[in-house]
C-alpha positions in Angstrom: 0.2 -0.1 0.2 2.8 2.3 0.6 4.1 2.1 -2.5 1.1 2.6 -4.7 0.8 6.0 -2.1 4.6 7.1 -2.6 4.1 6.3 -6.5 0.6 8.4 -6.6 2.6 11.5 -4.8 5.4 11.5 -7.4 3.1 11.6 -9.9 1.7 14.8 -8.7 5.0 17.0 -9.8 4.2 17.0 -13.6 1.0 14.4 -14.1 0.3 15.2 -17.5 3.4 15.5 -18.8 5.6 12.8 -20.1 9.3 12.7 -21.3 10.6 11.9 -24.7 14.2 12.4 -25.5 14.8 15.0 -28.7 10.9 16.7 -27.6 10.4 20.5 -27.8 8.5 21.2 -24.5 6.1 24.4 -24.4 8.3 26.8 -22.8 11.5 28.0 -23.3 13.5 24.9 -23.1 13.9 21.6 -25.2 15.8 18.5 -23.3 18.3 17.6 -26.3 20.0 14.7 -25.5 20.2 12.3 -21.9 23.1 10.3 -21.0 24.5 8.6 -18.1 28.2 10.2 -17.3 30.8 7.8 -16.9 32.6 10.4 -15.0 31.8 10.6 -11.0 28.9 8.4 -11.7 26.6 11.2 -12.0 23.6 11.2 -14.2 23.4 14.0 -16.9 20.5 15.7 -18.6 21.4 18.0 -21.1 18.9 20.7 -21.1 19.4 23.0 -24.3 17.8 26.8 -24.0 16.4 27.4 -27.4 16.3 31.2 -26.8 18.9 33.0 -24.8 19.6 32.0 -21.4 17.8 33.9 -18.3 19.3 36.9 -18.0 18.6 39.0 -14.5 16.1 41.4 -14.5 16.4 45.1 -13.7 13.2 45.0 -11.6 13.0 42.8 -7.9 12.3 39.4 -9.0 14.3 36.3 -8.6 15.4 33.0 -10.8 12.9 29.8 -9.6 15.6 26.5 -9.2 13.9 23.8 -8.5 15.8 21.3 -6.5 15.2 17.6 -6.1 17.4 14.8 -5.6 18.7 13.0 -8.2 18.2 9.7 -9.5 20.6 7.5 -11.6 17.3 7.2 -13.9 17.6 9.6 -16.1 13.5 9.8 -17.3 13.3 10.9 -13.9 15.5 13.7 -13.9 14.7 14.8 -16.9 10.4 15.3 -15.5 11.9 17.9 -13.2 13.4 19.6 -15.9 10.1 19.1 -17.7 8.7 20.7 -14.9 11.0 23.6 -14.7 10.1 24.4 -17.9 6.3 24.5 -17.7 7.1 26.5 -15.0 9.5 28.7 -17.3 6.8 29.5 -19.6 4.4 30.9 -16.8 7.3 33.0 -15.2 7.7 33.9 -19.1 3.6 34.8 -19.5 1.9 38.6 -20.3 -1.0 39.6 -18.6 -3.9 38.0 -18.6 -6.7 39.5 -20.9 -9.2 39.9 -18.2 -6.4 41.7 -16.2 -4.1 43.3 -18.5 -2.2 45.5 -16.0 -1.1 42.5 -13.4 1.5 40.1 -14.8 1.1 36.3 -13.7 1.5 35.4 -10.4 4.8 33.3 -11.0 6.0 36.0 -13.7 5.3 39.2 -10.8 8.1 36.8 -8.6 10.4 35.6 -10.9 11.8 35.9 -14.0 12.4 33.0 -15.3 12.7 28.7 -13.9 15.1 26.1 -14.4 16.2 22.7 -12.4 19.2 21.2 -10.9 19.8 17.9 -8.6 21.1 17.8 -5.1 23.5 14.7 -6.0 23.6 11.7 -8.0 22.8 14.1 -11.4 23.6 17.2 -13.2 23.5 20.0 -12.7 23.6 20.4 -9.5 23.0 24.1 -7.8 26.5 25.8 -8.8 26.8 23.6 -12.0 23.4 25.9 -12.9 24.1 29.1 -11.4 27.6 29.1 -12.8 26.5 28.9 -16.4 24.1 31.5 -16.0 26.4 35.0 -17.2 25.9 37.0 -15.7 24.7 35.5 -12.9 21.2 36.1 -11.1 21.5 38.4 -8.2 19.2 36.3 -6.2 17.7 33.1 -6.3 14.9 31.3 -4.9 15.2 27.6 -4.5 12.3 25.3 -4.2 12.8 21.8 -2.9 10.5 19.1 -5.0 10.2 16.7 -1.8 7.5 15.5 -0.2 8.4 15.8 3.5 9.9 19.1 5.1 11.2 16.8 8.0 13.8 14.5 6.0 17.6 15.7 6.3 18.0 16.3 3.0 15.3 19.3 3.3 16.2 20.2 7.2 20.3 19.7 6.5 21.7 18.8 3.2 20.1 21.4 0.8 20.6 24.4 3.0 24.5 23.5 3.5 24.3 23.5 -0.4 22.1 26.9 -0.7 25.4 28.1 1.7 28.0 27.0 0.2 26.9 28.3 -3.5 26.2 31.6 -2.0 29.1 31.7 0.0 31.3 30.8 -3.8 29.5 32.9 -6.3 28.0 35.6 -3.9 24.5 34.7 -5.1 21.5 35.2 -2.7 19.7 31.6 -2.0 16.4 31.6 -0.7 15.4 28.1 0.4 11.1 27.9 -0.3 9.1 25.7 1.4 9.0 21.9 0.2 6.3 20.9 -2.4 4.6 18.6 -0.1 4.6 20.9 3.0 1.0 21.3 3.0 -0.5 18.1 3.8 -4.2 19.3 2.9 -3.0 19.8 -0.2 -1.1 16.5 -0.8 -4.6 14.9 0.0 -6.4 16.6 -2.6 -4.0 15.4 -5.0 -3.7 12.0 -4.0 -7.6 11.9 -4.3 -7.3 13.1 -7.6 -5.2 10.8 -8.8 -6.8 7.2 -6.8 
């Protein structure tokens, strides 16, 4: 029974979207290739931006970066990048026709969305930030985890964020985990069972 619930929770991230190599996504990026890197045993999911890399805006918005554990399973890693691509398109979306003066909720706070992995897979948070020129002044890191109580969320991700902040000078703010709201998770499980 617990395996079924875990599977249902994992499908919440992007239940409608699937990954196919060389499939162009709706947003600003496409997954061009996926391969298992022999160096360091890390799985690499190469994401090529079809438009220029996100540049830091002149306003107060942050770069949104999703972070998950990372996996040896390449399609699992690609799924996070697909989710980031979907969110990136929402960051880029213009104001709604019903309210032309107000931007979408994401685009008012974030100018773009990327993805990274905590371990096992690339890119890491540091690799993601170092790939941008110029680096963003601030990043909002959104952990894609079910529980806010685990070691990765409570210890590992804050350490990674601190190390990256110290090394790059980029301000990194960590948000709540996706699974923080149990009522939202319960509703999501009800929708998939």
